[in-house]
C-alpha positions in Angstrom: 0.0 0.0 0.0 1.4 3.4 -1.0 1.7 6.4 1.3 -1.4 8.1 -0.1 -3.5 5.0 0.3 -2.2 4.5 3.9 -3.1 8.1 4.8 -6.6 7.8 3.3 -7.2 4.5 5.0 -6.2 5.8 8.4 -8.3 8.9 7.9 -11.3 6.9 7.0 -11.1 4.0 9.4 -9.1 5.6 12.3 -10.7 6.9 15.5 -12.9 10.0 14.9 -14.1 12.6 17.4 -17.3 14.6 17.1 -17.3 17.7 19.3 -20.3 19.8 20.5 -19.0 23.2 21.9 -20.0 24.7 25.2 -23.7 25.4 25.5 -26.5 25.2 28.0 -28.9 22.3 27.8 -32.3 24.0 27.9 -34.8 21.3 27.2 -35.4 17.6 27.6 -35.0 15.7 25.4 -32.0 17.4 23.7 -30.6 16.1 20.4 -26.8 16.4 20.9 -25.5 14.6 17.7 -26.9 12.9 14.6 -25.5 9.7 13.2 -25.5 9.7 9.3 -24.3 7.6 6.4 -24.0 4.2 8.1 -23.2 2.4 11.3 -20.6 3.7 13.8 -18.9 2.1 16.8 -19.0 4.5 19.7 -16.1 4.0 22.0 -16.5 6.9 24.4 -19.0 9.6 25.2 -17.7 12.3 27.5 -19.1 15.6 28.8 -16.9 18.3 30.4 -18.6 20.7 32.8 -17.7 24.1 31.6 -19.5 25.7 34.5 -20.5 24.0 37.7 -23.7 21.9 37.9 -25.2 22.4 41.3 -28.7 20.9 40.9 -29.0 17.1 41.1 -30.4 16.0 37.7 -30.6 12.4 36.6 -29.1 12.1 33.1 -29.9 9.5 30.5 -28.3 9.0 27.1 -29.7 7.1 24.1 -28.0 6.6 20.7 -30.2 5.6 17.8 -32.5 3.8 20.3 -29.5 2.1 22.1 -29.4 2.8 25.8 -26.0 3.9 27.0 -26.6 3.9 30.8 -29.0 2.9 33.5 -30.1 6.5 34.2 -29.3 6.2 37.9 -27.0 9.1 38.2 -27.4 12.7 39.4 -24.7 14.8 37.9 -23.4 17.4 40.3 -19.9 18.6 39.5 -17.3 21.4 39.6 -16.0 23.4 36.7 -13.6 21.4 34.5 -14.8 17.9 35.7 -15.8 15.2 33.3 -18.6 12.7 33.1 -18.0 9.4 31.1 -20.8 7.2 29.9 -20.4 3.4 30.5 -21.9 2.6 27.0 -23.9 -0.2 28.7 -27.5 -0.3 29.9 -26.2 -2.4 32.9 -24.0 0.3 34.4 -24.5 3.8 35.8 -22.5 6.9 35.0 -19.3 7.7 36.9 -19.5 10.7 39.1 -17.8 13.8 37.7 -14.0 13.8 38.1 -11.0 15.7 36.9 -9.8 12.5 35.1 -11.8 9.4 34.1 -10.7 6.2 32.4 -12.1 5.3 29.0 -13.7 2.9 28.7 -15.1 3.6 32.1 -14.3 1.2 35.0 -18.0 0.2 35.0 -17.9 -0.6 31.2 -14.7 -2.6 31.7 -16.3 -4.5 34.5 -19.0 -5.6 32.0 -16.4 -6.2 29.2 -17.9 -3.4 27.1 -15.6 -1.5 24.8 -18.2 0.2 22.6 -21.7 0.4 21.2 -22.6 0.0 17.5 -25.4 2.2 16.4 -27.0 2.8 13.0 -29.0 5.6 11.5 -32.5 4.7 10.3 -33.4 2.9 13.5 -37.1 3.1 14.5 -35.9 5.2 17.5 -34.2 7.8 15.3 -30.8 8.8 14.1 -29.8 11.0 17.1 -27.8 10.8 20.3 -30.3 12.2 22.7 -29.9 13.4 26.3 -32.9 13.3 28.6 -32.9 14.3 32.2 -35.2 14.8 35.2 -37.6 17.7 35.4 -35.1 20.1 36.9 -33.0 22.0 34.3 -29.3 21.4 34.0 -27.9 24.6 35.5 -24.5 24.6 33.9 -22.8 24.7 30.5 -21.4 21.5 29.0 -19.1 20.4 26.2 -19.7 17.0 24.6 -17.4 14.7 22.7 -18.1 11.3 21.1 -15.2 9.1 20.0 -16.1 6.6 17.3 -15.0 4.4 14.4 -16.8 4.4 11.1 -18.3 1.0 10.1 -18.8 2.3 6.5 -17.1 5.0 4.4 -20.0 7.5 4.6 -20.7 7.1 8.3 -20.2 10.1 10.5 -21.5 11.7 13.7 -22.5 15.4 13.4 -23.1 17.8 16.4 -26.6 19.3 16.5 
């Protein structure tokens, strides 16, 4: 394989990151990202708290109808802390921390290293955050690390 082919192959099939810049989450449910063009393997979903979250709000994340947690977590955290999703319906989120392992310790305990999701699912093409009735009172940045399962696949921030 020539250098050009090698670079194109790594660009196409290597780890990708979709990033959603700092913003307030003002409504539930909130579409964070859209999956387009084919299946992707999500290997990490991380949120960084840009401003402190002081109100206990239960978070829940679904990607194209695939549950990524047990929704048993109230995110309260300081500025600059991170929340990592376990990518498994059998595990709860990890409390906000300055550093978190990926995959999360809870995902590793269940031998989970990702979730494969596809657009066109009955449940929709979005990565959706829902939360309890109280509003999330801080700003957040979101990132999704993923691998393409087909050349046209991508994750786009909403």
